[in-house]
N, C-alpha and C positions, 0 to 999 in steps of 0.2 A: 770318786775315791772314798767318800765318807761311808758308803755302803759296803765297802770291801773289807775283808779281814786282812790281817797283817801279811800273811803269806801271799795273798793275791796282789796286795799293794807292791810288795817286793818284786814279784814277777813282772808287773806292769812297768815298774821303774827300769828294770833290766831291759825290757823290750824297747823302751824309749831310748836308752843309751846305746844299745848294741844293734838294734834293728830299727833304725829311724823311720823307715818306710812301712813298718808293720801296720801302724794305725791308718795309713793311707790305703793300703791294700784291704784292711778290715772294713774301712768305710766304703770302698768300692764293692766289696762282697755284700755288705748290708744294703747298699744302694740297689744292687741287682735283686737281692732277696725281697726287699720291700716293693720293688717294681713288679715282680712276679706275683707276690701275695696280695698286694694292694692294701695291706694293713699298716698304716702309718699315721702319725699325728700331724695334722696340718700345721699347728703352731711350731712344733719341733722342726718340721721340714723347712718352714720359712726362716727360722733362725739358723738352721744348719746351712741352708743355701746361701744366706748372706755372709756367714762367717767363712765358708769355703771360698766364696768369691773374693772376700777381703784378703784372705790368706794368699790366694793366687796372685792378686794384683800388687800387693805391697811386699810380699816375701818371695814367692816362688819365681815370678817373672824377673825381678831384679837379680835374684840369685842365678838364674839361668843365663842372663846377659853377662854377668861378671864371670861365671864359670867358662862360658864359651870364649869370652875375650882372652882370658888367661890361657886357655887352651891354644888359641892361635899364637899368642905371644911366646909361649913356652915350647910348642911342638912344631909349628910351621917352619921356622928357620933352621931347625936342627935335623940331623940325619937319624931320626928316630922313627919308629913305626907310626904311621899316620893314625891308624885306628887303635890307638892305645886304649886298653880296656877301662882303666880307672877314670880318666877325664871324660871319655865318651859316655860311660855309664852314668857318671855324675850329672852331665848335661841332660841326658835322656830322662833321668829320674826327676830332675827339676822341671823339665818341660812337661813330662807326664803329670806331675803333681799339679802344675798350673792348669793344664788342659782339663784334668779331671775336676778341679775346683770350679772352673767355668762351666763345664758340662753339667755338673751337679746343680749349679744355679739355674741354668737354662731349663733343664728338665723339670725341676720342681717349681719354678715360677710358672711354667706351662701348666703343671698340675694345679697350681693355685688358681689359675684362671679357668681351666676347663674341668677340673675335678676328675680328671682321668689322665693316665700316662700316655705319652705317644707310643706308637709301635716300637718294638725293640730295634728294628732295622734303622728307624729314624734316630733313635738315641745313639746308635753306633755311628751314624753319619755325623751327628753333632759332635761326638767325641773326636772322630778322625779329622773333621774339618777344623775344629778348634786346635787340635794338636799341630796340624800342618800350617795353619795361618799363624798361630802363636810362635811355633818353632821357626818358621821362615823369617818372621819379623825380628825375632830375637837374634838369629844368626846374622841378619842384615846389619843390625846395629853394632854387633860385635866386630864384623868385618870392617865397618867404617872406622871404628875405634882402633883396630889393628893397623889399617892402612894409613891413617892420619894421626889423630890424637884422641884419647878418650873423651876429653872435654868437648871436642867438636862433634863426636857421635852423640853425646848427651844433648848438645845444643840442637842438633837435627831432630832428635826425638822430642824435645820440648817444642820445637817449631811445629812438628806434625800434630802434637797434642793441642797446641794453641789454635791451629787452623780449625780443628774439629770443634773446639770450644767456641771460637768466634762464629762458626757457622750456625751453631745452636742459638747463640746470642742474637745473631742477625735475624734468624727466623722468629724469635720472640719479638724483636723490635718491629719486624715487618708486619706482624699481626697485631700491632698496637698494644703489645704486652709490656710489662714492666721488666726491663733488663736486670734490675736489682733483685728480682724475685727468683727464688729457687736456684741461686748461683751454685750452691753446693751440689745440688742434684745434677746440674749441667756439667760441673767439674768432674763428678764421679762417673757419669755416663760417658764423658769424653775419654776417660782413662780406659774404660771397657772397649770403646770403639778403636782406641789406638792399638790395642793388642789383639782384639778379637773381631767379632762380627757386628756389623751395623744393620739396622733394619733396611735402610736405603741401599739397594744394590749398587747404584751409581757412586755413592760415597765410599762404599767398601772397595770398589775397584780403584778409585782415585787414591785411597789410603794405601792400598797394596802397591800401586805404582810409585808412590813416594818412597816406600821401603825398598822397592826394586831399584830406585835411583841411587840409594846408598850402596847397593851392590855394584852398580856401574861405576861409582866413584872409587870403589875398592879395586876393580879390575883395571882402571886407568893407571893406578900406581903399582899393581902387581899382576903382570901378565906374561912373565918370562918362563913359567913352569906350568906343566899340565895340572898339577894339584891345585894351583891357584885358579885356573879356569873352572875346575870342578867345583871349588868352593863358591865361585861366582854363580854357577848354574843351580846348585842345590837349593838355596833359599828361594830363588825365583820359581823353580819347578814346583816345589812343595806349596808355595803360596797359590800358584795357579790351580793345583790339585785341590787345595782347600776351598777356593772359590767355586770350583765345579761341584764339590760335595755339598756346598751350602744350598745350591739351587733346589734339589728335591725336598729340602726340609725348611724352606724359608718360613713357612707358616708357624713352625715351632718357635722361631726367633721372634716373629711378630707378636705372638701371644705372650711370650716370656717378657718382652720389652714393653708391653702395652702400658703397664702402670708407670714405668719410668718416663715414657714418651708423653703420656697424658699429664703427668705431673709437671712437665716442662711446658707443654703446649696443650692446654685443656680443651681439645676439640677433637671430635671423632674423625673429622676429615683428615686429621694429621696422619693417622694410620693408613687411610685409603691412599693418600698422596704418596706415602713412602712405599706402599706396595706397587703403585704404578711406576715409581722410579726404579 
C-alpha cells in the first residue's frame, strides 16, 4: 500500500469491502501465471505458502463449518428452497478459499523441495482432492452439530485432532525421541491432517472414516425425509472421491510434507515407511 498513490489505495479499499473474494481470485490468477512462467521469488513463495495455509486453517475452515451449521439450522427444518443461493454460495466460497490456501501451500512447498512445479494436471488434482476432503469433513462436523449439539460436534472434532496428535507423539516416543521436543510442529501438522491430506494413506483413510462416523450419527437422528438421506450421502461420497484423487499425486504431498515430517522424526526412513503405508 505504501507504494500506491491515493487513487489506487481508494480503489483497493473499495475492492476489499465490496468484493471480498477479489484478492483470492487475484492470488489464484497470479498462482497460475507464476506456474506457467516460472518467474517467482523463492522467499516470497515460502512466506505466501505459509500465510495462505494459516489463513485456511484458522479462518476459512472454521468459517465454513459455522456457515454450513447455520445453513442446516435455518433451512433444513423449513419449507424453503434447499439450494438457496446466498448460503450455498457463502459456504462454497469459504470452502474454495480454504482449499485454495492449502493447495497453494502444497504446490509451493513441493517447488521448494524440487525447484520445479508439478504438472498442471497434478496441481488440479491436488486442488480438487483438497476441496472434496476438506468440504466433506466440514459438512460432516456441521451435520453432527445440527443433529445433536454444537458442543458435541466440537468435542468430536477435538477428539479426532487429539488422536492424530497422540499418534505422532507415540511415534516420537517409539523411536526413543523426546516427546517434549517439537510439540508445536506436531500440533500444527495434526491440524493439517485433521482437515486435509496425510502422507500416510492408512492414516488418511482412518481419519476419513472418523468423519464419516459423524454422518452416521446424524442419519440415526434424522432419517425420515429424502433430503436428510441426501445430506448423509453427500459428505461421504465427496470424501471418497477426494481419497481417490489423492492416489495419482501422492508424490506431491510426500515432497511438500517432507520438511514437516523430518522436523518431527529426523530420519529418512520415516518418509519411506509412510509411502509404504
